[in-house]
TIDRENVO-54247 format. One line per field, with one value per residue (C-alpha): residue number from 1; residue in three letters; chain; x, y, z. Coordinates in Angstrom, 1 decimal. Each point is the difference from the previous one (the first is absolute). Example, Ala and Ser with C-alpha at 12.3 -4.5 7.8 and 13.67 -1.06 7.14 Angstrom:
// TIDRENVO-54247
num	1/2
residu	Ala/Ser
chaine	A/A
X	12.3/1.4
Y	-4.5/3.4
Z	7.8/-0.7
***
This chain:
// TIDRENVO-54247
num	1/2/3/4/5/6/7/8/9/10/11/12/13/14/15/16/17/18/19/20/21/22/23/24/25/26/27/28/29/30/31/32/33/34/35/36/37/38/39/40/41/42/43/44/45/46/47/48/49/50/51/52/53/54/55/56/57/58/59/60/61/62/63/64/65/66/67/68/69/70/71/72/73/74/75/76/77/78/79/80/81/82/83/84/85/86/87/88/89/90/91/92/93/94/95/96/97/98/99/100/101/102/103/104/105/106/107/108/109/110/111/112/113/114/115/116/117/118/119/120/121/122/123/124/125/126/127/128/129/130/131/132/133/134/135/136/137/138/139/140/141/142/143/144/145/146/147/148/149/150/151/152/153/154/155
residu	Met/Ser/Tyr/Ala/Asn/Leu/Thr/Ile/Gly/Leu/Asp/Ala/Val/Gln/Arg/Gln/Asp/Leu/Leu/Asn/Gln/Ile/Ala/Ala/Leu/Glu/Thr/Thr/Met/His/Phe/Leu/Val/Glu/Leu/Thr/Thr/Lys/Glu/Lys/Leu/Gln/His/Leu/Arg/Leu/Gly/Ser/Asn/Ala/Gln/Thr/Phe/Val/Gln/Thr/Ala/Lys/Val/Leu/Ala/Ala/Gln/Asn/Thr/His/Leu/Leu/Pro/Pro/Tyr/Phe/Asp/Leu/Ala/Ala/Phe/Glu/Gln/Asp/Val/Gln/Asp/Tyr/Gln/Tyr/Leu/Ser/Asp/Ala/Leu/Val/Gln/Leu/Thr/Lys/Val/Gln/His/Ala/Leu/Gln/Asn/Thr/Val/Val/Ala/Leu/Glu/Gln/Glu/Ser/Thr/Arg/Ala/Ala/Leu/Asp/Phe/Tyr/Lys/His/Cys/Lys/Ala/Ala/Ser/Phe/Gln/Asn/Val/Leu/Gly/Ala/Gln/Glu/Ala/Ala/Arg/Glu/Leu/Ser/Lys/Met/Met/Pro/Lys/Lys/Gly/Lys/Val/Lys/Arg/Arg/Leu
chaine	A/A/A/A/A/A/A/A/A/A/A/A/A/A/A/A/A/A/A/A/A/A/A/A/A/A/A/A/A/A/A/A/A/A/A/A/A/A/A/A/A/A/A/A/A/A/A/A/A/A/A/A/A/A/A/A/A/A/A/A/A/A/A/A/A/A/A/A/A/A/A/A/A/A/A/A/A/A/A/A/A/A/A/A/A/A/A/A/A/A/A/A/A/A/A/A/A/A/A/A/A/A/A/A/A/A/A/A/A/A/A/A/A/A/A/A/A/A/A/A/A/A/A/A/A/A/A/A/A/A/A/A/A/A/A/A/A/A/A/A/A/A/A/A/A/A/A/A/A/A/A/A/A/A/A
X	0.2/1.0/0.2/0.1/-0.2/2.8/2.5/1.7/3.3/1.3/3.0/3.0/-1.1/-3.3/1.4/2.0/-2.6/-2.2/2.5/0.8/-3.6/0.0/3.2/-1.6/-3.1/2.3/1.9/-3.5/-0.8/3.0/-2.0/-0.7/1.2/1.3/-1.9/2.2/-1.8/-0.4/-1.7/-2.3/-0.7/-0.8/-2.3/-3.5/-2.4/-3.6/-0.8/-2.3/-1.2/3.5/-0.7/-3.7/1.4/2.5/-2.2/-2.6/2.6/1.2/-3.3/-0.9/3.5/-0.7/-3.5/1.1/3.1/-0.7/0.4/3.9/2.6/2.5/2.8/-2.3/0.7/-3.3/1.3/2.8/-2.6/-2.2/3.0/0.9/-3.7/0.2/3.1/-1.1/-3.3/2.1/2.5/-2.2/-1.9/3.4/0.8/-3.2/1.2/3.4/-1.3/-2.0/2.8/2.4/-2.7/-0.3/3.7/0.5/-2.6/1.5/3.6/-1.4/-1.9/3.1/1.9/-2.4/0.2/3.7/0.3/-2.2/2.4/2.8/-1.6/-0.9/3.5/1.6/-2.6/1.0/3.9/-0.7/-1.6/2.9/2.7/-1.4/0.5/3.5/-0.7/2.9/-0.1/-3.0/1.3/2.1/-3.1/-2.4/2.7/0.3/-3.6/-0.3/1.9/-2.6/-2.9/-1.7/1.6/-2.4/-0.6/-2.0/-1.2/0.3/-2.8/-0.1/-2.3
Y	0.2/3.0/3.1/2.9/2.4/-1.6/2.5/0.5/1.8/0.9/1.9/-0.6/2.6/-1.6/-3.5/1.0/2.0/-3.4/-2.0/2.7/-0.2/-3.7/0.3/2.7/-2.2/-3.0/2.7/1.1/-3.7/-0.7/-2.2/-2.7/-3.7/-2.8/-3.2/-3.1/-3.2/-1.8/3.2/0.2/-3.7/0.6/3.0/-0.3/-0.4/1.3/0.5/3.0/0.0/1.2/3.7/-0.1/-2.4/2.7/3.1/-1.7/-1.1/3.5/1.4/-2.7/0.3/3.9/-0.5/-2.8/1.2/-2.2/-3.1/0.9/-1.3/2.7/-0.3/0.4/3.2/1.3/3.1/-1.9/-2.5/2.9/1.5/-3.3/-0.4/3.5/-0.8/-3.1/1.5/3.2/-2.2/-2.4/2.8/1.1/-3.4/0.0/2.8/-0.8/-3.3/1.8/2.2/-3.2/-1.7/3.0/0.2/-3.7/0.5/2.8/-1.7/-2.9/2.1/1.9/-3.2/-1.3/3.5/-0.3/-3.4/0.5/2.9/-1.8/-3.1/2.4/1.6/-3.7/-0.7/2.9/-0.9/-3.4/1.5/2.7/-2.8/-1.5/3.5/0.1/3.0/1.0/-1.1/-1.9/-3.7/0.7/1.3/-2.7/-2.5/1.5/0.2/-3.6/-1.3/1.1/-1.5/-3.2/-3.0/-1.9/-3.2/-2.9/1.0/-3.2/-0.5/-1.3/-2.3
Z	0.1/-1.0/2.6/-2.2/3.1/1.7/-0.4/3.2/-1.0/3.5/-0.3/2.4/2.6/0.0/0.4/2.8/1.7/-0.1/1.4/2.6/1.2/0.3/2.1/2.1/0.4/1.5/2.1/1.2/0.6/2.3/2.1/-2.6/1.0/-2.0/1.2/-0.2/-2.1/3.7/1.3/-3.0/0.5/3.8/-0.7/1.5/-2.7/0.5/-3.7/-0.8/3.4/1.6/-0.4/1.5/2.7/1.3/-0.6/2.1/2.6/0.3/0.6/2.6/1.7/0.5/1.1/2.4/1.6/3.3/-2.2/-1.0/2.0/1.4/-2.4/-3.1/-1.7/-1.2/-1.6/-1.5/-1.5/-1.2/-1.7/-1.7/-1.4/-1.1/-2.0/-1.4/-1.4/-1.6/-1.2/-1.6/-1.8/-1.1/-1.1/-2.4/-1.4/-0.7/-1.3/-2.5/-1.1/-0.3/-2.3/-2.1/-0.4/-0.7/-2.8/-1.4/0.0/-1.6/-2.8/-0.3/-0.8/-2.4/-1.8/0.0/-0.9/-3.0/-1.1/0.2/-1.7/-2.8/0.0/-0.3/-3.0/-2.0/0.9/-1.3/-3.3/-0.5/0.5/-3.3/-1.7/1.5/1.7/2.3/3.6/-0.5/-0.2/3.4/1.5/-0.8/1.0/3.4/0.6/-1.3/2.8/2.6/-2.2/1.2/-1.7/-2.5/0.3/1.9/3.6/2.2/2.2/3.4/0.8
***
């Protein structure tokens, strides 16, 4: 599919600005953690009920402080729940941006590949006419083309 309106044309300053904004976001989010595989596997999973469970527990804990042991830090719990909600919302927005960026990269790859294949085709045609440099360009590009032949099927 052709994306006629997909002309991004970022100049060097805009590209650097984009990377700087991403770096600034990473700096702002200095609190991010990297979980190990073991930690991810040991993660308590409540599925789609997790957020509701946490919110309900927060409300009930605030209403029933007499049920809390003396070592339970209600303020820290409430802050964690607030941060959890905010970062969950931020994750939704970042996921949308990531998805759109991935689709844009794929579209650009397809457009670039089509143009490169068109150039390759013209180089091959020009090489039959002995156009200067065409044979070398076609030979160099042909090294990167998939090999023709039977495809082995795995059973």
